[in-house]
N, C-alpha and C positions, 0 to 999 in steps of 0.2 A: 833221402838219396844213400847211394849207396857207392861203393868201390869196382862193384860187379862189373862197370862199362854200358850198362843203362844209357840209351839216348832217346834225346828228345828232338833230333834232328826234323823227324816227320810233321811237327810242328811249327815249323817256320813258314812263313808265309812272304817268297823272296821278292824283292822292290829292286830295281834298274835303277839306282839313282844317276850311273852315264858317268858320274865327276868325284873327285875326291869329297868324304863324307866329314863338313867341319865338328858338326853338331848333330846330336840326335836328339829328341824331345820329344814329350808327348801332350799335348793342349787338348785335355779333356779326352775324349777318347779317340782322337788324331793324331798320329804318327808326324811328325816333322823332322824334315832333315834339310838341314844347312849346308850348302856343296860348294866347291870351288870356284864355278862356275859362273858364281852371284846369284842363282835360283834357290827358291826353298821349294823341296819338294810336300809334299802334304797327302798322307796317305789313311785313304780313313775303308777302307779294305777295299772296297767297289772301286774307286777309282784313285788316280793318282796326278791330281792337277798340279801346275808349278808356276809358283809366284817369282816374277824378277826384280827382286827387291834389289842388285847390282849389275843393272844390264852393262857389256861389256868387262866389268868388272869380276873381283873376285870375294868374297866371305871371308877375310882374316878372322873372326872369333865372333860370339856367339851367346846368347844366355837363354836361358827360358823358366818361368814360373809355374808352370800348370796353366796359365790364361795366355798368355802372349808368346812370342818367340822373338829377340830384337838381336837383330843382326850388324854389327861392322864392317868395313868393308874396304878396299883401297881407292875408292872415291872419294873420302872422307864421309861419308855417311851411314848415319844411325838411322833404320828402318825398324818399325813392328810388322809383324805378321800374323795374323789371328787364323783359327782354324778355319775358319768360314772361306778364307786366302784373303780375306780384309785388309792392303799393306796401305802402311801411312808414316813417309819420311819424320823422324820425330826432332834430328837436330844433324849438324855437320859440323866440321873440322874447318879449319882453316884448309883454303884451299894449297891442292899442288902434297898434303900430306894424307896420315890414312889411320884410321882407330885399331890403338895399339893392345889397347885391353877394352872390356866390357863388364858390367854386372848389373844384373836384373836385383832387388829385393823383393818380397812378398808386398808389401803397405804400396805398391806402385813405385815405388825410387827403383834409379837409376841412376849408374856412375859408370864413365868410359875416358880413356884418355888418349892422348896423342904426343909422340915425345914426355916434354917433363909436365906437361899441363894434365889433369885429372878435373872433368867438369861431374857436381853429384846433382841430380834433380831428386825432389822430393813428388809424392802425387801429386799436388796440388800443382805442381808446376815450375815452382820457387827452385832456384839454381843458384852454387855458388862453385868458386876455381880456385884451385891451389896449388902452386907448383912444386911440384919436387925435387929432391936430389939430382935428379937422375934422372933418364927417359924411365918409363913406366910400362911394366911388364906383367903386374899383375892385380886384378882389384879384387873384394869381396865384402861386400855387405854383412855386420853382424848379426845373427838372427834375431834378436828385436833391437827394436830402435834406428835412428836415422844416425848410424856410424859406416867407417870404411876403413878397411884396411890396404895400405898400397903397399906392391912389391918392387922394389926398387935396387939401385948398386949400394951396399954397404948396409941393407937391412930393408927397414918395413916400418912405414910411418900408420898412423890410429887417430882418424882424424873426426871429427865432428866437424859437418859443413854447417850447424846453425852455432857453434859454440864460441865465442870470444878465444879462449882457451888455446894458446899455444899446441900445433897436434905431437902427442906422443908420439918420440923416437924410436924402434926398439932397433940396436943396433947389432951387425953382427958383419964381416970381414965378408966381400966375393959380391956374383951377383944373384940376385933373389929374383927368380923368375914366376911361378903361382905361388898365388897365398889362398890360404882356408881358414877360418874359426871352426874351433869345436862347436859344436849343438849346443854345449852349455854359456856359452861366451867366454870360458876361463884362458884356454891356448889357443894361439896363434902360429901358425907353421906356414914358410914356405919352402918352396923347391928352390934348388940354386945350381946354378950352370957347372958345379965341382961334383956331381955325382951322389949329393946330398940332400939333406932337408936341416932344417935348421926351426927351434919353435920357440916361443916365451910363453913363462906363464905371463898374466896379463898383468892382474893382482900386480905385481913387483917385478916385472921386468927379468926374473930368472929364465937362463937359457936351457934349451935340451938340444945336444946335436944328436942326429939321427943319421950316421954312416954306413960304408960295408954296401955302397950300390958298384955295382958295374960297369950299369948306365944311368943317365937323366932320367929322373922320374918326370913323367910329365898328366899323371893322373893320381889323383887322391882320392878318398872318398868314407865319408865316416859311416860307421855302423848306425843302426837309427836310435842305438842306448846312446850312443858317444862312449862308447867304451875303449874300440878298434881305430885307428887310421889306417885304410888300407890302402898302399900304395904300388907304382908299375916301376918298372925300369931294373929286373931282373928275371930271371927264371921262374919264380914262386910270387906271388903276391907279399908280400912284407906286410904284417898286420904290427904295426904299435901301440900296445897298452896307455891308456889313457882313462884307467879307471882312477888311480889315487891322486893325491893334490900335486905332486910330483912328476905327473905324467909317465914319460918311457924309462927315465933315470934310472938307472941301475938295474933295469928290467932287459932281456932277451923278445927279439921280434916275435910272432909266430908267420909260421912259412904255410901258405895251402895251394894247391892246383902247381903241382912240379911238372914243370916239361920241358924237352930239351929246345925250347925258342924262348925269347924274351917278349914280357908282355908287355902290350903300350896302355892298357886302357884296365880300370875298375870302378866297377857301379854297386855296393849294396842296396840287397832289397830294400825299402823300404821301412817293411814290417815284418822278417824274420833277421837272423843271424844267415843270411846267404850271400854269396859277393858271386857276379859275375866277374869273368874277366876273359879279357881279350887280350889274344896273342899276336908278335909279329905277321906267323904264317897265317893268318884268319879264323882261325880254333877257338872257339869261344868253352870255357867250361863254368858249371854252377857246382860252387863249393860251399856245403856248411862248414862253416865256424867252428863248432863244438867238436866234431868227432871228424874235421877232413873229408864226411862224404862227398863226393865228385859225381853231377851228371855232365854228359856231353853234352850241348845246346848247341854247337858249330862244329863241322869237322877242319880241319885245314884245308883252304880251298884257292890259297895265294890271295895277297892284298892285307896287308896289317889291319889290326882293327882299328880305325881311328874314332869310332863314337861308341858308347853303350848307354842308355839310358832308360829303365823302369816309368812305367806309370803310375798312378799315383796308390793304387790298390796292389802292386806289384803283382800284375797277373798278365804282363805285357812287357815286355822286353824288346826294346826296338836297337836298333848296331847297322854301322856301315864302316866300309872301309875305304884306303885312299888307293883302289884302284876302282871306286864308284861303285861294287857291290852293297846292297841293303837288306832290310828287313827287318822281319816282328816276328820273336817267338811268343805264341801266346802257352800258356803252361798248362796245361790238362787237369780238371777235376782231380782230386785227392779223394 
């Protein structure tokens, strides 16, 4: 990559999603797009079939693990969609409610929330539920093991569904929205309603404050080596260093992909120190972390980037916008 204005735009295959793209993911070689009109669009490069996952409703949340996409809708249903279009309802919340948050684990585990109630299911179908102290906005499974981080008002909760012990409360004032674990499971970080992030070191609950954002952070992505946490919410991608035992405390973040537009989505390449950055004007840049080199992946064409996802090999990048445009960038051979 370089700063010379090189472009990858010719390597994009455009896809007409036709509705707000809630989530993008790859199921093997198939690009999957969960849409605001309740459908899931599956693209293999030749055809773009659609699955009516939530007929007459909207997909509010979705997550994928490379094998399956699971969606939660305003109809209260949790639905699984596979690459071949097979669809199955996995669960449903109380009638008249909707799914607030959803998370998938690599071992087949699944968790979802509705209001204060969080339900976790392991890969064999065993389930357990817990009531949080307030409505739950974010869920994330630990990188290993059957443990869940739950974001809610005034902090986050770490819960082992199979354990008899009381869940561990990580306290911090404010409304906590999204939550993520570091790849080595040493840290838990949440985004806040107050234009900030807050983190804890899991071993001793030590606090980490990450402030200075002009707007809310709604996208977080870890580098494959776990050394950087990239975040949206500014006109540059803000990267917090997590190399040391204290995480980013006492250290300045790195800024990359600076443009006169707010960043909406960030997604680290799965194998290289390269960050895909999606802006509110539809632009997508690929930024190399080491020297800040950039490539234009998509010009500003209107509609905020609402979803970004790499495939497992880091050869293709799927994206979607809040105006219903989507596409897949296939990186050319080096």
